[in-house]
DSSP file (Angstrom, degrees, kcal/mol; ACC not computed):
  #  RESIDUE AA STRUCTURE BP1 BP2  ACC     N-H-->O    O-->H-N    N-H-->O    O-->H-N    TCO  KAPPA ALPHA  PHI   PSI    X-CA   Y-CA   Z-CA
    1    1 A M              0   0    0      0, 0.0     2,-0.0     0, 0.0     0, 0.0   0.000 360.0 360.0 360.0 139.9    0.0    0.0   -0.1
    2    2 A G        -     0   0    0      1,-0.1     2,-0.4     3,-0.0     0, 0.0  -0.166 360.0 -90.1 -80.2 174.9    1.3    3.5   -1.0
    3    3 A V        -     0   0    0      1,-0.0     2,-0.4    -2,-0.0    -1,-0.1  -0.750  46.2-111.8 -84.3 136.0    1.6    6.8    0.9
    4    4 A L        -     0   0    0     -2,-0.4     2,-0.6     1,-0.1    -1,-0.0  -0.561  26.9-136.8 -67.0 122.7   -1.4    9.0    0.5
    5    5 A R        +     0   0    0     -2,-0.4    -1,-0.1     1,-0.1     3,-0.0  -0.730  30.8 169.0 -88.3 126.0   -0.5   12.0   -1.5
    6    6 A T        +     0   0    0     -2,-0.6    25,-2.2     1,-0.1     2,-0.3   0.507  56.0  60.1-113.4  -6.8   -2.0   15.1    0.1
    7    7 A E  E     -A   30   0A   0     23,-0.2     2,-0.4    21,-0.0    23,-0.2  -0.983  59.0-168.6-128.5 138.9   -0.3   18.0   -1.8
    8    8 A F  E     -A   29   0A   0     21,-3.2    21,-2.5    -2,-0.3     2,-0.2  -0.995  14.6-137.9-132.3 134.5   -0.3   18.8   -5.6
    9    9 A E  E     +A   28   0A   0     -2,-0.4     2,-0.3    19,-0.2    19,-0.2  -0.557  26.4 175.7 -83.7 149.3    1.7   21.2   -7.4
   10   10 A F  E     -A   27   0A   0     17,-2.3    17,-2.7    -2,-0.2     2,-0.4  -0.982  26.7-145.0-148.6 164.2    0.3   23.5  -10.2
   11   11 A V  E     -A   26   0A   0     -2,-0.3    15,-0.2    15,-0.2    14,-0.1  -0.979  28.9-131.0-127.2 117.1    1.2   26.2  -12.6
   12   12 A L  E     -     0   0A   0     13,-2.5    71,-0.1    -2,-0.4    72,-0.0  -0.333  13.5-126.5 -67.4 154.5   -1.6   28.7  -13.3
   13   13 A P  E    S+     0   0A   0      0, 0.0    -1,-0.1     0, 0.0    70,-0.1   0.912 102.0   8.1 -65.0 -42.9   -2.4   29.6  -16.9
   14   14 A M  E    S-     0   0A   0     66,-0.1    -2,-0.1    11,-0.1     2,-0.1   0.811  99.4-135.0-105.0 -43.4   -2.0   33.4  -16.4
   15   15 A G  E     -     0   0A   0     10,-0.1     2,-0.5    65,-0.1    65,-0.3  -0.081  18.7 -83.6 101.5 150.1   -0.6   34.0  -13.0
   16   16 A Y  E     -A   24   0A   0      8,-3.4     8,-2.7    63,-0.1     2,-0.6  -0.863  34.7-151.6 -96.2 123.9   -1.4   36.3  -10.1
   17   17 A A  E     -A   23   0A   0     -2,-0.5     6,-0.2    61,-0.2     5,-0.0  -0.855  14.7-150.7 -99.5 121.1    0.2   39.8  -10.2
   18   18 A D    >   -     0   0    0      4,-2.4     3,-3.0    -2,-0.6     4,-0.0  -0.219  37.0 -84.6 -79.9 173.7    0.8   41.3   -6.8
   19   19 A D  T 3  S+     0   0    0      1,-0.3    -1,-0.1     2,-0.1    -2,-0.0   0.769 129.9  51.4 -48.8 -35.6    0.9   44.9   -5.9
   20   20 A S  T 3  S-     0   0    0      2,-0.1    -1,-0.3     1,-0.0     3,-0.1   0.502 120.7-105.7 -81.3  -3.5    4.5   45.2   -7.0
   21   21 A G  S <  S+     0   0    0     -3,-3.0     2,-0.3     1,-0.3    -2,-0.1   0.475  70.3 145.6  91.6  -1.2    3.9   43.7  -10.3
   22   22 A T        -     0   0    0      1,-0.0    -4,-2.4    -5,-0.0     2,-0.5  -0.557  43.0-137.6 -68.3 128.7    5.5   40.3   -9.5
   23   23 A L  E     -A   17   0A   0     -2,-0.3     2,-0.5    -6,-0.2    -6,-0.2  -0.817  14.9-165.9 -97.3 135.2    3.7   37.4  -11.2
   24   24 A H  E     +A   16   0A   0     -8,-2.7    -8,-3.4    -2,-0.5   -10,-0.1  -0.964  24.3 149.6-122.7 121.7    3.2   34.3   -9.2
   25   25 A K  E     +     0   0A   0     -2,-0.5   -13,-2.5   -10,-0.2     2,-0.3   0.727  49.6  77.2-120.3 -42.1    2.2   31.1  -11.2
   26   26 A E  E     +A   11   0A   0    -15,-0.2    40,-3.9    39,-0.1     2,-0.3  -0.563  57.5 143.9 -86.9 137.2    3.5   28.2   -9.4
   27   27 A G  E     -AB  10  65A   0    -17,-2.7   -17,-2.3    -2,-0.3     2,-0.3  -0.840  40.5-114.8-154.6-178.7    1.7   26.8   -6.3
   28   28 A T  E     -AB   9  64A   0     36,-1.9    35,-1.6    -2,-0.3    36,-1.3  -0.983  17.7-163.1-133.6 141.6    0.8   24.0   -4.2
   29   29 A M  E     -AB   8  62A   0    -21,-2.5   -21,-3.2    -2,-0.3     2,-0.2  -0.991   9.8-154.2-125.1 128.4   -2.8   22.8   -3.4
   30   30 A R  E     -A    7   0A   0     31,-2.0   -23,-0.2    -2,-0.4   -24,-0.1  -0.709  33.1 -89.2-103.7 157.7   -3.5   20.4   -0.5
   31   31 A L        -     0   0    0    -25,-2.2     2,-0.1    -2,-0.2    -1,-0.1  -0.365  48.6-111.3 -56.7 142.0   -6.5   17.9   -0.3
   32   32 A S        -     0   0    0     59,-0.2     2,-0.2    -2,-0.1    -1,-0.1  -0.462  27.1-150.9 -80.4 146.9   -9.6   19.4    1.3
   33   33 A T     >  -     0   0    0     -2,-0.1     4,-0.9     1,-0.1     3,-0.3  -0.593  32.1-103.2-106.8 174.9  -10.8   18.3    4.6
   34   34 A A  H >> S+     0   0    0      1,-0.2     4,-2.3    -2,-0.2     3,-0.8   0.908 123.3  56.2 -68.0 -36.3  -14.5   18.3    6.0
   35   35 A A  H 3> S+     0   0    0      1,-0.2     4,-2.1     2,-0.2    -1,-0.2   0.807 101.0  55.6 -61.4 -30.0  -13.6   21.4    8.0
   36   36 A D  H 34 S+     0   0    0     -3,-0.3    -1,-0.2     1,-0.2    -2,-0.2   0.753 113.7  42.2 -73.1 -23.1  -12.5   23.2    4.8
   37   37 A E  H << S+     0   0    0     -4,-0.9     4,-0.3    -3,-0.8    -2,-0.2   0.856 123.2  35.5 -85.6 -39.8  -16.0   22.5    3.4
   38   38 A I  H >< S+     0   0    0     -4,-2.3     3,-1.0    -5,-0.1     4,-0.4   0.879 106.9  59.4 -89.8 -43.1  -18.0   23.2    6.5
   39   39 A L  G >< S+     0   0    0     -4,-2.1     3,-1.7     1,-0.3     4,-0.5   0.847  97.1  60.9 -65.5 -34.0  -16.3   26.2    8.4
   40   40 A P  G >  S+     0   0    0      0, 0.0     3,-1.9     0, 0.0     6,-0.3   0.838  88.7  73.9 -59.1 -26.5  -16.6   28.7    5.5
   41   41 A M  G <  S+     0   0    0     -3,-1.0    -2,-0.2     1,-0.3     6,-0.1   0.763  91.7  56.4 -63.5 -20.0  -20.3   28.4    5.7
   42   42 A K  G <  S+     0   0    0     -3,-1.7    -1,-0.3    -4,-0.4    -3,-0.1   0.724  81.6 107.6 -77.9 -20.2  -20.2   30.4    8.9
   43   43 A D  S X> S-     0   0    0     -3,-1.9     4,-2.3    -4,-0.5     3,-1.0  -0.324  72.0-136.8 -56.5 127.7  -18.4   33.2    7.1
   44   44 A P  H 3> S+     0   0    0      0, 0.0     4,-1.7     0, 0.0     5,-0.2   0.780 104.5  58.9 -60.8 -28.1  -20.8   36.3    6.6
   45   45 A R  H 3> S+     0   0    0      2,-0.2     4,-1.6     1,-0.2     7,-0.3   0.784 108.5  44.8 -74.8 -26.8  -19.6   36.8    3.0
   46   46 A V  H <4 S+     0   0    0     -3,-1.0     6,-0.2    -6,-0.3     7,-0.2   0.933 112.0  52.4 -76.7 -46.5  -20.7   33.1    2.2
   47   47 A Q  H  < S+     0   0    0     -4,-2.3    -2,-0.2     1,-0.2    -1,-0.2   0.806 113.9  43.0 -58.9 -32.5  -24.0   33.6    4.0
   48   48 A Q  H  < S+     0   0    0     -4,-1.7    -1,-0.2     1,-0.3    -2,-0.2   0.885 134.8  16.0 -71.0 -45.5  -24.6   36.8    1.9
   49   49 A N    ><  -     0   0    0     -4,-1.6     3,-2.8    -5,-0.2    -1,-0.3  -0.832  62.8-163.0-137.9  94.9  -23.4   35.2   -1.3
   50   50 A P  G >  S+     0   0    0      0, 0.0     3,-1.9     0, 0.0     4,-0.3   0.762  89.1  68.8 -48.3 -28.4  -23.2   31.4   -1.5
   51   51 A A  G >  S+     0   0    0      1,-0.3     3,-1.1     2,-0.2     4,-0.5   0.787  85.6  70.2 -66.4 -22.7  -20.9   31.7   -4.7
   52   52 A Y  G <> S+     0   0    0     -3,-2.8     4,-1.8    -7,-0.3    -1,-0.3   0.591  74.9  85.8 -75.4  -5.4  -18.3   33.1   -2.4
   53   53 A L  H <> S+     0   0    0     -3,-1.9     4,-3.1     1,-0.2    -1,-0.2   0.856  84.8  54.1 -46.3 -49.7  -17.9   29.7   -0.9
   54   54 A S  H <> S+     0   0    0     -3,-1.1     4,-2.4    -4,-0.3     5,-0.2   0.848 106.5  52.7 -66.0 -32.6  -15.3   28.7   -3.6
   55   55 A I  H  > S+     0   0    0     -4,-0.5     4,-1.8    -3,-0.3    -2,-0.2   0.938 113.7  42.3 -73.6 -41.2  -13.1   31.8   -2.8
   56   56 A I  H  X S+     0   0    0     -4,-1.8     4,-0.7     1,-0.2    -2,-0.2   0.957 115.6  49.3 -66.2 -50.1  -12.9   31.0    0.9
   57   57 A L  H >X S+     0   0    0     -4,-3.1     4,-1.3     1,-0.2     3,-0.9   0.886 111.1  48.1 -60.4 -39.5  -12.4   27.3    0.3
   58   58 A L  H 3X S+     0   0    0     -4,-2.4     4,-2.8     1,-0.2    -1,-0.2   0.868 108.4  56.1 -67.7 -35.6   -9.5   27.9   -2.3
   59   59 A S  H 3< S+     0   0    0     -4,-1.8    -1,-0.2    -5,-0.2    12,-0.2   0.698 108.3  47.8 -75.0  -5.5   -7.8   30.2    0.0
   60   60 A R  H << S+     0   0    0     -3,-0.9    -1,-0.2    -4,-0.7    -2,-0.2   0.749 120.1  36.2 -92.6 -32.0   -7.8   27.5    2.7
   61   61 A I  H  < S+     0   0    0     -4,-1.3   -31,-2.0    -5,-0.1     2,-0.7   0.772  92.7  86.1-100.3 -29.2   -6.4   24.8    0.5
   62   62 A V  E  <  +B   29   0A   0     -4,-2.8   -33,-0.3   -33,-0.2     9,-0.2  -0.663  55.6 176.9 -70.3 114.7   -4.0   26.7   -1.7
   63   63 A T  E     +     0   0A   0    -35,-1.6     2,-0.3    -2,-0.7    -1,-0.2   0.523  60.0  24.7-105.5  -8.6   -1.1   26.5    0.6
   64   64 A R  E     +B   28   0A   0    -36,-1.3   -36,-1.9    -3,-0.1     2,-0.4  -0.955  51.3 175.3-156.9 138.1    1.5   28.2   -1.7
   65   65 A L  E >   -B   27   0A   0     -2,-0.3     3,-2.1     3,-0.3   -38,-0.2  -0.921  64.2 -65.1-139.7 112.1    1.5   30.7   -4.6
   66   66 A G  T 3  S-     0   0    0    -40,-3.9    -1,-0.2    -2,-0.4   -42,-0.1  -0.123 106.1 -29.6  49.6-128.3    4.7   31.9   -5.8
   67   67 A S  T 3  S+     0   0    0     -3,-0.1    -1,-0.2     3,-0.0   -43,-0.0   0.303  96.3 133.8-102.8   8.0    6.6   33.9   -3.2
   68   68 A L    <   -     0   0    0     -3,-2.1    -3,-0.3     1,-0.1     3,-0.1  -0.266  55.3-141.8 -63.4 141.9    3.5   35.2   -1.5
   69   69 A K  S    S+     0   0    0      1,-0.2     2,-0.3    -5,-0.1    -1,-0.1   0.845  84.0   9.6 -80.0 -26.9    3.6   34.8    2.3
   70   70 A M        -     0   0    0     -5,-0.1     2,-0.8    -6,-0.0    -1,-0.2  -0.988  64.8-134.7-145.2 154.5   -0.1   33.9    2.5
   71   71 A V        -     0   0    0     -2,-0.3    -9,-0.1   -12,-0.2    -7,-0.0  -0.904  39.6-179.0-110.7 104.5   -2.8   33.0    0.1
   72   72 A T    >>  -     0   0    0     -2,-0.8     4,-2.2     1,-0.1     3,-0.5  -0.494  44.0-103.1-100.4 163.0   -5.8   35.0    1.3
   73   73 A P  H 3> S+     0   0    0      0, 0.0     4,-2.7     0, 0.0     5,-0.2   0.919 123.8  57.5 -52.6 -37.5   -9.5   35.4    0.0
   74   74 A K  H 3> S+     0   0    0      2,-0.2     4,-1.7     1,-0.2    -3,-0.0   0.889 104.0  49.0 -56.1 -39.7   -8.3   38.7   -1.4
   75   75 A V  H <> S+     0   0    0     -3,-0.5     4,-0.5     2,-0.2     3,-0.4   0.957 113.2  46.6 -70.5 -49.4   -5.7   37.0   -3.5
   76   76 A I  H >< S+     0   0    0     -4,-2.2     3,-0.8     1,-0.2    -2,-0.2   0.866 109.8  55.0 -60.2 -34.3   -8.1   34.3   -4.8
   77   77 A E  H 3< S+     0   0    0     -4,-2.7    -1,-0.2    -5,-0.2    -2,-0.2   0.854 106.1  52.4 -73.3 -28.8  -10.7   37.1   -5.6
   78   78 A D  H 3< S+     0   0    0     -4,-1.7   -61,-0.2    -3,-0.4    -1,-0.2   0.448  84.3 114.3 -87.6   2.6   -8.0   39.0   -7.7
   79   79 A L  S << S-     0   0    0     -3,-0.8     2,-0.2    -4,-0.5   -63,-0.1  -0.399  77.7-101.8 -64.3 152.4   -7.1   35.9  -10.0
   80   80 A F    >>  -     0   0    0    -65,-0.3     4,-2.2     1,-0.1     3,-1.4  -0.520  35.3-107.5 -70.9 144.8   -7.9   36.1  -13.5
   81   81 A T  H 3> S+     0   0    0      1,-0.3     4,-2.7     2,-0.2     5,-0.2   0.847 119.2  55.8 -47.1 -43.3  -11.1   34.1  -14.4
   82   82 A A  H 3> S+     0   0    0      1,-0.2     4,-1.3     2,-0.2    -1,-0.3   0.875 109.4  43.5 -57.1 -40.3   -8.9   31.5  -16.1
   83   83 A D  H <> S+     0   0    0     -3,-1.4     4,-1.8     2,-0.2    -1,-0.2   0.763 112.3  52.1 -77.6 -26.2   -6.8   30.9  -13.1
   84   84 A F  H  X S+     0   0    0     -4,-2.2     4,-2.4     2,-0.2     5,-0.2   0.961 112.4  44.7 -70.6 -48.0   -9.8   30.8  -10.8
   85   85 A S  H  X S+     0   0    0     -4,-2.7     4,-2.2     1,-0.2    -2,-0.2   0.851 111.8  55.2 -62.1 -34.8  -11.6   28.2  -13.1
   86   86 A Y  H  X S+     0   0    0     -4,-1.3     4,-2.4    -5,-0.2    -1,-0.2   0.905 109.8  45.9 -65.1 -46.1   -8.2   26.2  -13.3
   87   87 A L  H  X S+     0   0    0     -4,-1.8     4,-2.2     2,-0.2    -2,-0.2   0.889 112.5  51.8 -66.7 -41.4   -8.0   26.1   -9.4
   88   88 A Q  H  X S+     0   0    0     -4,-2.4     4,-2.2     2,-0.2    -2,-0.2   0.862 110.8  46.0 -59.7 -42.7  -11.6   25.0   -9.2
   89   89 A E  H  X S+     0   0    0     -4,-2.2     4,-2.3    -5,-0.2    -2,-0.2   0.908 113.6  49.8 -72.5 -42.7  -11.2   22.2  -11.7
   90   90 A M  H  X S+     0   0    0     -4,-2.4     4,-2.8     2,-0.2     5,-0.3   0.880 107.0  53.4 -53.4 -42.5   -8.1   21.1   -9.9
   91   91 A Y  H  X S+     0   0    0     -4,-2.2     4,-2.3     1,-0.2     5,-0.3   0.953 112.3  47.1 -57.3 -56.9   -9.9   21.2   -6.6
   92   92 A N  H  X S+     0   0    0     -4,-2.2     4,-1.9     1,-0.2     5,-0.5   0.879 112.8  48.4 -51.0 -46.3  -12.5   18.9   -8.2
   93   93 A R  H  X S+     0   0    0     -4,-2.3     4,-1.5     1,-0.2    -2,-0.2   0.935 115.6  41.1 -62.6 -51.8  -10.0   16.5   -9.7
   94   94 A I  H  < S+     0   0    0     -4,-2.8     4,-0.3    -5,-0.2    -1,-0.2   0.853 122.6  38.7 -71.7 -34.5   -7.8   16.0   -6.7
   95   95 A N  H  < S+     0   0    0     -4,-2.3    -1,-0.2    -5,-0.3    -2,-0.2   0.677 128.0  28.7 -95.5 -16.4  -10.7   15.7   -4.1
   96   96 A Q  H  < S+     0   0    0     -4,-1.9    -3,-0.2    -5,-0.3    -2,-0.2   0.682 127.2  36.1-117.2 -18.5  -13.3   13.7   -6.1
   97   97 A N  S >< S+     0   0    0     -4,-1.5     3,-2.8    -5,-0.5    -3,-0.1   0.207  71.4 117.8-112.4  12.0  -11.2   11.6   -8.5
   98   98 A S  G >  S+     0   0    0      1,-0.3     3,-1.6    -4,-0.3    -1,-0.1   0.841  72.2  65.0 -53.8 -35.1   -8.2   10.7   -6.5
   99   99 A S  G 3  S+     0   0    0      1,-0.3    -1,-0.3    -3,-0.1    -2,-0.1   0.617  85.9  73.5 -65.1 -11.6   -9.2    7.0   -6.8
  100  100 A N  G <  S+     0   0    0     -3,-2.8    17,-3.9     2,-0.0     2,-0.5   0.276  76.5  97.7 -83.4   6.1   -8.6    7.3  -10.6
  101  101 A I  E <   -C  116   0B   0     -3,-1.6     2,-0.3    15,-0.2    15,-0.2  -0.888  54.2-178.8 -97.8 121.2   -4.9    7.4  -10.0
  102  102 A I  E     -C  115   0B   0     13,-2.6    13,-2.5    -2,-0.5     2,-0.3  -0.888  27.1-116.0-125.7 152.1   -3.2    4.0  -10.4
  103  103 A K  E     -C  114   0B   0     -2,-0.3     2,-0.3    11,-0.2    11,-0.2  -0.617  36.1-177.1 -82.9 141.7    0.6    3.0  -10.0
  104  104 A A  E     -C  113   0B   0      9,-2.8     9,-2.6    -2,-0.3     2,-0.4  -0.970  16.5-153.4-141.9 156.8    2.3    1.8  -13.0
  105  105 A V  E     -C  112   0B   0     -2,-0.3     7,-0.2     7,-0.2     6,-0.1  -0.984  25.3-118.8-129.4 133.1    5.8    0.4  -13.8
  106  106 A C     >  -     0   0    0      5,-2.2     4,-1.8    -2,-0.4     5,-0.1  -0.670  18.8-144.3 -69.1 125.9    7.6    0.7  -17.2
  107  107 A P  T  4 S+     0   0    0      0, 0.0    -1,-0.1     0, 0.0     0, 0.0   0.657  93.9  43.0 -70.0 -14.1    8.2   -2.8  -18.4
  108  108 A K  T  4 S+     0   0    0      3,-0.1    -2,-0.0     1,-0.0    -3,-0.0   0.876 130.2  16.0 -95.6 -46.7   11.5   -1.8  -20.0
  109  109 A C  T  4 S-     0   0    0      2,-0.1    -1,-0.0     0, 0.0    -3,-0.0   0.480  92.5-126.6-109.4  -1.4   13.3    0.4  -17.5
  110  110 A E     <  +     0   0    0     -4,-1.8     2,-0.2     1,-0.2     0, 0.0   0.633  48.0 164.4  59.9  17.1   11.2   -0.4  -14.4
  111  111 A H        -     0   0    0     -6,-0.1    -5,-2.2    -5,-0.1     2,-0.4  -0.475  31.1-138.6 -58.7 124.4   10.5    3.3  -13.7
  112  112 A K  E     +C  105   0B   0     -2,-0.2     2,-0.3    -7,-0.2    -7,-0.2  -0.763  35.4 153.1 -89.7 136.6    7.6    3.7  -11.2
  113  113 A F  E     -C  104   0B   0     -9,-2.6    -9,-2.8    -2,-0.4     2,-0.3  -0.950  41.2-107.1-155.9 165.6    5.0    6.4  -12.0
  114  114 A D  E     -C  103   0B   0     -2,-0.3     2,-0.4   -11,-0.2   -11,-0.2  -0.767  27.4-162.4 -98.9 146.8    1.3    7.4  -11.4
  115  115 A V  E     -C  102   0B   0    -13,-2.5   -13,-2.6    -2,-0.3     2,-0.7  -0.998  13.1-138.6-127.8 128.6   -1.2    7.3  -14.2
  116  116 A E  E     -C  101   0B   0     -2,-0.4     2,-0.5   -15,-0.2   -15,-0.2  -0.757  18.2-153.1 -90.3 123.0   -4.5    9.1  -14.2
  117  117 A V        -     0   0    0    -17,-3.9     2,-0.3    -2,-0.7    -2,-0.0  -0.809  11.3-167.9 -94.5 124.3   -7.4    7.0  -15.6
  118  118 A T        -     0   0    0     -2,-0.5     3,-0.1     1,-0.1     2,-0.1  -0.749  22.3-109.3-112.2 160.2  -10.2    8.7  -17.0
  119  119 A S    >   -     0   0    0     -2,-0.3     3,-1.6     1,-0.1     2,-0.2  -0.360  47.5 -90.2 -73.9 159.2  -13.7    7.5  -18.1
  120  120 A L  T 3  S+     0   0    0      1,-0.2    -1,-0.1     2,-0.1     0, 0.0  -0.521 115.0  30.3 -64.8 141.7  -14.6    7.3  -21.7
  121  121 A G  T 3         0   0    0     -2,-0.2    -1,-0.2    -3,-0.1    -2,-0.0   0.462 360.0 360.0  87.0  -0.4  -16.0   10.5  -22.8
  122  122 A E    <         0   0    0     -3,-1.6    -2,-0.1     0, 0.0    -3,-0.0   0.427 360.0 360.0 -81.2 360.0  -14.2   12.8  -20.4
């Protein structure tokens, strides 16, 4: 049995530009916990606008973005739509389809690697 992978690296399609103009594209997202899904429901911004849940949730599970000290809800709010959509899709893929990753071994060099298996039509 292998070790559970809980963090996943990514590169944003466009990148987040901070106040000084530095572009941040590379980051890390961790698997979501039950608390990540439940606790934001108490946030007044989510209560006023349920669509804000995605922003709070991503700010909790994106653990690194470039050289930023913290990934806050404001950082997620300021992402370009393409980057926001990319992170939402990644969140869904790693949290809901993690069982679609299988271990494989190259028959020639015996290199071990992971393969993501998708259903027909995806």
